[in-house]
SEVEX-538513 format. One record per residue: residue number from 1; x, y, z of N, C-alpha, C in turn. Coordinates in nm, 4 decimals. Example, Ala and Ser with C-alpha at 12.3 -4.5 7.8 and 13.67 -1.06 7.14 Angstrom:
<pts>
{pt 1,{1.3190,-0.5690,0.7800},{1.2300,-0.4500,0.7800},{1.3200,-0.3300,0.7800}}
{pt 2,{1.2850,-0.2250,0.7080},{1.3670,-0.1060,0.7140},{1.2900,0.0030,0.7870}}
</pts>
This chain:
<pts>
{pt 1,{0.4682,6.8558,6.3370},{0.3931,6.8067,6.4514},{0.3445,6.9282,6.5285}}
{pt 2,{0.2185,6.9323,6.5618},{0.1673,7.0440,6.6396},{0.1343,6.9953,6.7805}}
{pt 3,{0.1390,7.0888,6.8734},{0.1070,7.0574,7.0122},{-0.0189,7.1338,7.0466}}
{pt 4,{-0.1110,7.0689,7.1157},{-0.2296,7.1369,7.1637},{-0.2568,7.0918,7.3050}}
{pt 5,{-0.3246,7.1755,7.3817},{-0.3544,7.1428,7.5215},{-0.5023,7.1183,7.5374}}
{pt 6,{-0.5379,7.0164,7.6089},{-0.6766,6.9852,7.6403},{-0.6915,6.9937,7.7917}}
{pt 7,{-0.7939,7.0628,7.8401},{-0.8133,7.0763,7.9839},{-0.8795,6.9504,8.0382}}
{pt 8,{-0.8194,6.8913,8.1412},{-0.8756,6.7754,8.2086},{-0.8890,6.8069,8.3557}}
{pt 9,{-0.9499,6.7173,8.4324},{-0.9635,6.7397,8.5780},{-0.8289,6.7487,8.6463}}
{pt 10,{-0.7302,6.6808,8.5921},{-0.5961,6.6808,8.6511},{-0.5133,6.8003,8.6019}}
{pt 11,{-0.5649,6.8854,8.5146},{-0.4911,6.9979,8.4613},{-0.4761,6.9824,8.3101}}
{pt 12,{-0.3974,7.0686,8.2480},{-0.3830,7.0596,8.1012},{-0.3052,6.9362,8.0584}}
{pt 13,{-0.3517,6.8725,7.9542},{-0.2859,6.7553,7.8971},{-0.2302,6.7954,7.7610}}
{pt 14,{-0.1006,6.7844,7.7441},{-0.0368,6.8218,7.6179},{-0.0450,6.7028,7.5235}}
{pt 15,{-0.0981,6.7261,7.4057},{-0.1124,6.6202,7.3060},{-0.0284,6.6562,7.1864}}
{pt 16,{0.0575,6.5644,7.1440},{0.1316,6.5801,7.0190},{0.0480,6.5225,6.9071}}
{pt 17,{0.0151,6.6042,6.8105},{-0.0727,6.5635,6.7020},{0.0068,6.5737,6.5727}}
{pt 18,{0.0061,6.4665,6.4940},{0.0775,6.4674,6.3677},{-0.0186,6.4321,6.2548}}
{pt 19,{-0.0259,6.5175,6.1555},{-0.1104,6.4926,6.0391},{-0.0458,6.3853,5.9524}}
{pt 20,{-0.1264,6.2874,5.9100},{-0.0749,6.1820,5.8238},{-0.1481,6.1838,5.6898}}
{pt 21,{-0.0882,6.1226,5.5902},{-0.1532,6.1116,5.4603},{-0.2617,6.0056,5.4696}}
{pt 22,{-0.3802,6.0378,5.4162},{-0.4928,5.9445,5.4187},{-0.4655,5.8351,5.3178}}
{pt 23,{-0.4813,5.7104,5.3618},{-0.4554,5.5961,5.2724},{-0.5616,5.5859,5.1639}}
{pt 24,{-0.5295,5.5144,5.0561},{-0.6222,5.4989,4.9441},{-0.7524,5.4325,4.9887}}
{pt 25,{-0.7437,5.3428,5.0865},{-0.8634,5.2704,5.1361},{-0.9644,5.3673,5.1971}}
{pt 26,{-0.9179,5.4747,5.2592},{-1.0070,5.5694,5.3270},{-1.0289,5.7005,5.2492}}
{pt 27,{-0.9635,5.7197,5.1348},{-0.9666,5.8479,5.0634},{-1.1060,5.8982,5.0331}}
{pt 28,{-1.1982,5.8104,4.9958},{-1.3335,5.8549,4.9586},{-1.4190,5.8950,5.0799}}
{pt 29,{-1.3818,5.8526,5.2004},{-1.4624,5.8807,5.3210},{-1.4010,5.9871,5.4111}}
{pt 30,{-1.2680,6.0016,5.4104},{-1.1992,6.0819,5.5099},{-1.1305,6.2021,5.4455}}
{pt 31,{-1.1444,6.3160,5.5121},{-1.0794,6.4400,5.4659},{-0.9381,6.4498,5.5221}}
{pt 32,{-0.9199,6.4301,5.6532},{-0.7902,6.4399,5.7193},{-0.7751,6.3285,5.8221}}
{pt 33,{-0.6504,6.2949,5.8521},{-0.6206,6.1962,5.9546},{-0.5008,6.2436,6.0354}}
{pt 34,{-0.5092,6.2214,6.1672},{-0.4021,6.2643,6.2600},{-0.3674,6.1460,6.3490}}
{pt 35,{-0.2438,6.1417,6.3927},{-0.2006,6.0411,6.4902},{-0.1654,6.1137,6.6177}}
{pt 36,{-0.2218,6.0652,6.7286},{-0.1895,6.1187,6.8624},{-0.1437,6.0023,6.9489}}
{pt 37,{-0.0663,6.0329,7.0505},{-0.0215,5.9299,7.1432},{-0.0939,5.9537,7.2752}}
{pt 38,{-0.1701,5.8517,7.3206},{-0.2399,5.8675,7.4478},{-0.1452,5.8328,7.5633}}
{pt 39,{-0.1961,5.8381,7.6863},{-0.1060,5.8234,7.8014},{-0.0681,5.6798,7.8340}}
{pt 40,{-0.1204,5.5800,7.7623},{-0.0868,5.4404,7.7934},{0.0577,5.4008,7.7686}}
{pt 41,{0.1383,5.4319,7.6779},{0.1206,5.5067,7.5541},{0.0850,5.4145,7.4366}}
{pt 42,{-0.0108,5.4575,7.3618},{-0.0514,5.3911,7.2377},{-0.0831,5.4974,7.1345}}
{pt 43,{-0.0601,5.4660,7.0092},{-0.0936,5.5593,6.9033},{-0.2416,5.5423,6.8664}}
{pt 44,{-0.3077,5.6552,6.8440},{-0.4478,5.6571,6.8064},{-0.4600,5.7402,6.6796}}
{pt 45,{-0.5374,5.6926,6.5848},{-0.5616,5.7662,6.4612},{-0.6972,5.8357,6.4722}}
{pt 46,{-0.6963,5.9687,6.4623},{-0.8210,6.0475,6.4640},{-0.8505,6.0849,6.3202}}
{pt 47,{-0.9669,6.0429,6.2727},{-1.0038,6.0673,6.1315},{-1.1168,6.1687,6.1261}}
{pt 48,{-1.1037,6.2664,6.0381},{-1.2062,6.3668,6.0163},{-1.2743,6.3314,5.8840}}
{pt 49,{-1.4033,6.2956,5.8945},{-1.4802,6.2564,5.7753},{-1.5159,6.3784,5.6927}}
{pt 50,{-1.5615,6.3557,5.5719},{-1.5975,6.4628,5.4801},{-1.7103,6.5499,5.5336}}
{pt 51,{-1.7992,6.4937,5.6153},{-1.9091,6.5715,5.6723},{-1.8699,6.6461,5.8005}}
{pt 52,{-1.7417,6.6338,5.8418},{-1.6920,6.7069,5.9591},{-1.6897,6.6254,6.0876}}
{pt 53,{-1.7539,6.5085,6.0897},{-1.7545,6.4272,6.2107},{-1.6168,6.3623,6.2300}}
{pt 54,{-1.5855,6.3293,6.3546},{-1.4561,6.2678,6.3867},{-1.4775,6.1272,6.4424}}
{pt 55,{-1.3811,6.0424,6.4162},{-1.3839,5.9045,6.4641},{-1.2403,5.8653,6.4951}}
{pt 56,{-1.2204,5.7870,6.5969},{-1.0852,5.7436,6.6276},{-1.0784,5.5906,6.6327}}
{pt 57,{-0.9612,5.5396,6.6019},{-0.9322,5.3962,6.6113},{-0.7847,5.3828,6.6389}}
{pt 58,{-0.7453,5.2667,6.6834},{-0.6022,5.2463,6.7083},{-0.5258,5.2625,6.5776}}
{pt 59,{-0.4071,5.3177,6.5896},{-0.3247,5.3380,6.4716},{-0.2899,5.2033,6.4071}}
{pt 60,{-0.2700,5.1004,6.4893},{-0.2422,4.9672,6.4374},{-0.3576,4.9195,6.3485}}
{pt 61,{-0.4815,4.9407,6.3935},{-0.5977,4.8986,6.3147},{-0.6067,4.9790,6.1837}}
{pt 62,{-0.5754,5.1091,6.1924},{-0.5754,5.1937,6.0731},{-0.4742,5.1417,5.9712}}
{pt 63,{-0.3530,5.1106,6.0178},{-0.2502,5.0600,5.9274},{-0.2893,4.9253,5.8678}}
{pt 64,{-0.3449,4.8353,5.9494},{-0.3829,4.7014,5.9048},{-0.4932,4.7123,5.7977}}
{pt 65,{-0.5981,4.7907,5.8259},{-0.7096,4.8016,5.7302},{-0.6645,4.8715,5.6022}}
{pt 66,{-0.5733,4.9692,5.6145},{-0.5214,5.0380,5.4963},{-0.4364,4.9448,5.4110}}
{pt 67,{-0.3517,4.8661,5.4767},{-0.2605,4.7773,5.4032},{-0.3344,4.6639,5.3330}}
{pt 68,{-0.4287,4.6007,5.4021},{-0.5004,4.4850,5.3462},{-0.6326,4.5225,5.2785}}
{pt 69,{-0.6677,4.6518,5.2813},{-0.7895,4.7027,5.2171},{-0.9152,4.6250,5.2590}}
{pt 70,{-0.9290,4.6113,5.3895},{-1.0451,4.5384,5.4424},{-1.0787,4.5939,5.5822}}
{pt 71,{-1.2027,4.5774,5.6219},{-1.2408,4.6147,5.7591},{-1.2138,4.4955,5.8512}}
{pt 72,{-1.2016,4.5263,5.9783},{-1.1840,4.4216,6.0791},{-1.3237,4.3826,6.1263}}
{pt 73,{-1.3627,4.2557,6.1129},{-1.4978,4.2138,6.1522},{-1.5218,4.2351,6.3019}}
{pt 74,{-1.6473,4.2515,6.3372},{-1.6850,4.2657,6.4788},{-1.6448,4.1401,6.5517}}
{pt 75,{-1.5881,4.1554,6.6710},{-1.5438,4.0416,6.7492},{-1.3976,4.0062,6.7265}}
{pt 76,{-1.3313,4.0778,6.6352},{-1.1899,4.0555,6.6121},{-1.1140,4.1842,6.6364}}
{pt 77,{-0.9853,4.1718,6.6706},{-0.9018,4.2865,6.7023},{-0.7664,4.2727,6.6350}}
{pt 78,{-0.6973,4.3857,6.6238},{-0.5631,4.3852,6.5709},{-0.4673,4.3801,6.6891}}
{pt 79,{-0.3767,4.2829,6.6861},{-0.2878,4.2570,6.7987},{-0.1424,4.2787,6.7562}}
{pt 80,{-0.0610,4.3227,6.8493},{0.0832,4.3357,6.8280},{0.1477,4.2026,6.8663}}
{pt 81,{0.2088,4.1340,6.7739},{0.2650,4.0005,6.7956},{0.3691,3.9996,6.9053}}
{pt 82,{0.4583,4.1012,6.9044},{0.5680,4.1021,7.0046},{0.5265,4.1678,7.1368}}
{pt 83,{0.4022,4.2160,7.1484},{0.3537,4.2731,7.2721},{0.3870,4.4201,7.2912}}
{pt 84,{0.4686,4.4783,7.2026},{0.5059,4.6198,7.2117},{0.3989,4.7024,7.1404}}
{pt 85,{0.3175,4.7751,7.2159},{0.2059,4.8505,7.1593},{0.2474,4.9685,7.0747}}
{pt 86,{0.3778,5.0054,7.0785},{0.4257,5.1166,6.9952},{0.4950,5.0660,6.8675}}
{pt 87,{0.5050,4.9344,6.8508},{0.5665,4.8756,6.7322},{0.4566,4.8434,6.6297}}
{pt 88,{0.4283,4.9422,6.5432},{0.3169,4.9304,6.4503},{0.3585,4.8873,6.3098}}
{pt 89,{0.4674,4.8123,6.2990},{0.5064,4.7593,6.1682},{0.4026,4.6549,6.1241}}
{pt 90,{0.3727,4.6534,5.9946},{0.2726,4.5591,5.9414},{0.3063,4.4149,5.9770}}
{pt 91,{0.4354,4.3775,5.9702},{0.4739,4.2400,6.0004},{0.4571,4.2048,6.1489}}
{pt 92,{0.4311,4.3059,6.2344},{0.4118,4.2814,6.3764},{0.2627,4.2822,6.4130}}
{pt 93,{0.1748,4.2990,6.3143},{0.0300,4.3068,6.3403},{-0.0389,4.1791,6.2935}}
{pt 94,{-0.1362,4.1351,6.3716},{-0.2176,4.0185,6.3330},{-0.3605,4.0400,6.3759}}
{pt 95,{-0.4522,3.9750,6.3031},{-0.5940,3.9828,6.3369},{-0.6268,3.8583,6.4176}}
{pt 96,{-0.6803,3.8784,6.5389},{-0.7186,3.7663,6.6257},{-0.8550,3.7940,6.6884}}
{pt 97,{-0.9163,3.6918,6.7432},{-1.0459,3.7106,6.8073},{-1.0286,3.7854,6.9380}}
{pt 98,{-1.1319,3.8545,6.9788},{-1.1269,3.9310,7.1050},{-1.1041,3.8366,7.2233}}
{pt 99,{-1.1700,3.7190,7.2209},{-1.1539,3.6229,7.3304},{-1.0102,3.5747,7.3416}}
{pt 100,{-0.9456,3.5473,7.2286},{-0.8077,3.5026,7.2315},{-0.7142,3.6143,7.2804}}
{pt 101,{-0.7446,3.7374,7.2405},{-0.6613,3.8500,7.2829},{-0.6696,3.8695,7.4349}}
{pt 102,{-0.7859,3.8477,7.4919},{-0.8014,3.8586,7.6383},{-0.7203,3.7468,7.7063}}
{pt 103,{-0.7296,3.6263,7.6554},{-0.6511,3.5155,7.7132},{-0.5025,3.5411,7.7015}}
{pt 104,{-0.4608,3.5938,7.5874},{-0.3201,3.6227,7.5635},{-0.2678,3.7261,7.6626}}
{pt 105,{-0.3475,3.8255,7.6978},{-0.3057,3.9287,7.7922},{-0.2981,3.8757,7.9348}}
{pt 106,{-0.3580,3.7625,7.9650},{-0.3551,3.7063,8.1000},{-0.2330,3.6198,8.1263}}
{pt 107,{-0.1435,3.6052,8.0311},{-0.0317,3.5135,8.0460},{0.0511,3.5381,8.1715}}
{pt 108,{0.0697,3.6628,8.2084},{0.1521,3.6934,8.3258},{0.0845,3.6638,8.4578}}
{pt 109,{-0.0448,3.6402,8.4563},{-0.1207,3.6156,8.5805},{-0.1306,3.4658,8.6051}}
{pt 110,{-0.1158,3.4283,8.7281},{-0.1265,3.2857,8.7617},{-0.2745,3.2510,8.7779}}
{pt 111,{-0.3207,3.1614,8.6946},{-0.4627,3.1193,8.6947},{-0.4714,2.9760,8.7451}}
{pt 112,{-0.5828,2.9465,8.8127},{-0.6074,2.8091,8.8559},{-0.7450,2.7666,8.8039}}
{pt 113,{-0.7615,2.6365,8.7868},{-0.8869,2.5831,8.7382},{-0.9737,2.5474,8.8595}}
{pt 114,{-1.0968,2.5962,8.8605},{-1.1885,2.5743,8.9731},{-1.3214,2.5213,8.9187}}
{pt 115,{-1.3882,2.4416,8.9997},{-1.5192,2.3902,8.9634},{-1.6273,2.4767,9.0287}}
{pt 116,{-1.7240,2.5248,8.9499},{-1.8327,2.6094,9.0009},{-1.9192,2.5278,9.0976}}
{pt 117,{-1.9465,2.5812,9.2172},{-2.0287,2.5064,9.3144},{-2.1744,2.4975,9.2741}}
{pt 118,{-2.2200,2.5809,9.1788},{-2.3623,2.5801,9.1386},{-2.3857,2.4886,9.0192}}
{pt 119,{-2.3138,2.5117,8.9084},{-2.3408,2.4349,8.7851},{-2.2407,2.3253,8.7582}}
{pt 120,{-2.1280,2.3233,8.8299},{-2.0285,2.2194,8.8124},{-1.9305,2.2438,8.6964}}
{pt 121,{-1.9442,2.3550,8.6262},{-1.8557,2.3860,8.5135},{-1.7177,2.4273,8.5673}}
{pt 122,{-1.6121,2.3823,8.4985},{-1.4779,2.4262,8.5403},{-1.4444,2.5558,8.4668}}
{pt 123,{-1.3725,2.6439,8.5351},{-1.3352,2.7724,8.4779},{-1.2027,2.8200,8.5364}}
{pt 124,{-1.1400,2.9190,8.4709},{-1.0155,2.9737,8.5178},{-1.0412,3.0909,8.6115}}
{pt 125,{-0.9631,3.0967,8.7186},{-0.9794,3.2026,8.8207},{-0.8401,3.2496,8.8630}}
{pt 126,{-0.8247,3.3813,8.8829},{-0.6943,3.4334,8.9240},{-0.6628,3.3831,9.0652}}
{pt 127,{-0.5458,3.3231,9.0814},{-0.5060,3.2684,9.2094},{-0.4982,3.3756,9.3178}}
{pt 128,{-0.4560,3.4975,9.2812},{-0.4431,3.6045,9.3809},{-0.5777,3.6496,9.4391}}
{pt 129,{-0.6894,3.6165,9.3708},{-0.8222,3.6567,9.4194},{-0.8853,3.5540,9.5121}}
{pt 130,{-0.8202,3.4405,9.5325},{-0.8794,3.3344,9.6169},{-0.8949,3.3765,9.7626}}
{pt 131,{-0.8061,3.4614,9.8131},{-0.8147,3.4990,9.9541},{-0.9413,3.5834,9.9785}}
{pt 132,{-0.9815,3.6661,9.8828},{-1.1023,3.7494,9.9009},{-1.2279,3.6799,9.8502}}
{pt 133,{-1.2147,3.5801,9.7634},{-1.3297,3.5028,9.7126},{-1.3002,3.3543,9.7299}}
{pt 134,{-1.3197,3.2998,9.8494},{-1.2776,3.1616,9.8749},{-1.3545,3.0541,9.7975}}
{pt 135,{-1.4787,3.0813,9.7558},{-1.5590,2.9805,9.6864},{-1.6269,3.0471,9.5664}}
{pt 136,{-1.5512,3.0839,9.4627},{-1.6089,3.1619,9.3514},{-1.6975,3.0799,9.2581}}
{pt 137,{-1.7844,3.1523,9.1870},{-1.8714,3.0911,9.0868},{-1.8210,3.1288,8.9486}}
{pt 138,{-1.8677,3.0562,8.8459},{-1.8207,3.0770,8.7092},{-1.8789,3.2004,8.6433}}
{pt 139,{-1.9942,3.2487,8.6912},{-2.0593,3.3626,8.6271},{-2.1436,3.4387,8.7295}}
{pt 140,{-2.1925,3.5541,8.6902},{-2.2829,3.6312,8.7781},{-2.4120,3.5574,8.8004}}
{pt 141,{-2.4565,3.4876,8.6971},{-2.5825,3.4117,8.7099},{-2.5719,3.3069,8.8208}}
{pt 142,{-2.4624,3.2286,8.8161},{-2.4437,3.1285,8.9215},{-2.4190,3.1934,9.0571}}
{pt 143,{-2.3494,3.3057,9.0580},{-2.3267,3.3783,9.1829},{-2.4565,3.4262,9.2451}}
{pt 144,{-2.5520,3.4694,9.1608},{-2.6829,3.5109,9.2092},{-2.7608,3.3940,9.2681}}
{pt 145,{-2.7532,3.2777,9.2048},{-2.8214,3.1586,9.2556},{-2.7604,3.1186,9.3898}}
{pt 146,{-2.6277,3.1238,9.3981},{-2.5575,3.0851,9.5199},{-2.5922,3.1792,9.6359}}
{pt 147,{-2.6133,3.3073,9.6041},{-2.6446,3.4035,9.7108},{-2.7808,3.3770,9.7734}}
{pt 148,{-2.8647,3.2995,9.7088},{-2.9977,3.2656,9.7625},{-2.9941,3.1414,9.8506}}
{pt 149,{-2.8823,3.0677,9.8484},{-2.8690,2.9489,9.9303},{-2.8679,2.9872,10.0767}}
{pt 150,{-2.9233,2.9006,10.1580},{-2.9186,2.9216,10.3040},{-2.7839,2.8742,10.3550}}
{pt 151,{-2.7265,2.9532,10.4402},{-2.5919,2.9189,10.4923},{-2.5999,2.8337,10.6143}}
</pts>
């Protein structure tokens, strides 16, 4: 494992970089692959292509695509079933839609169902935001229409 420092506005950031073996799925496209841990902390795979360009993706996504020999379609994400972002075991990874992943991450927040005053559509809204937004709309479009109403 090598350590390197990157200068940021907050000062030097120490990054632990570990070279990994390139999987068979990526062998024809990638020369080298490294795993780094960002400050969230999550593992990120940095891939160096044969032409010298670099690309990064989550380590979980790298493992999933390498194991199942397939790309993840646009609009879908690789999710950690148990919620631990550092647990990258294959049996803990699943492919889900981006919309479902967003809903899944909201579980800890108390949401209430509200009816939009402009279009009448019901939608979920964070209960803690009601004090600052007493009469919210379902979208920016409806909010723009509402802002034109005479008070």
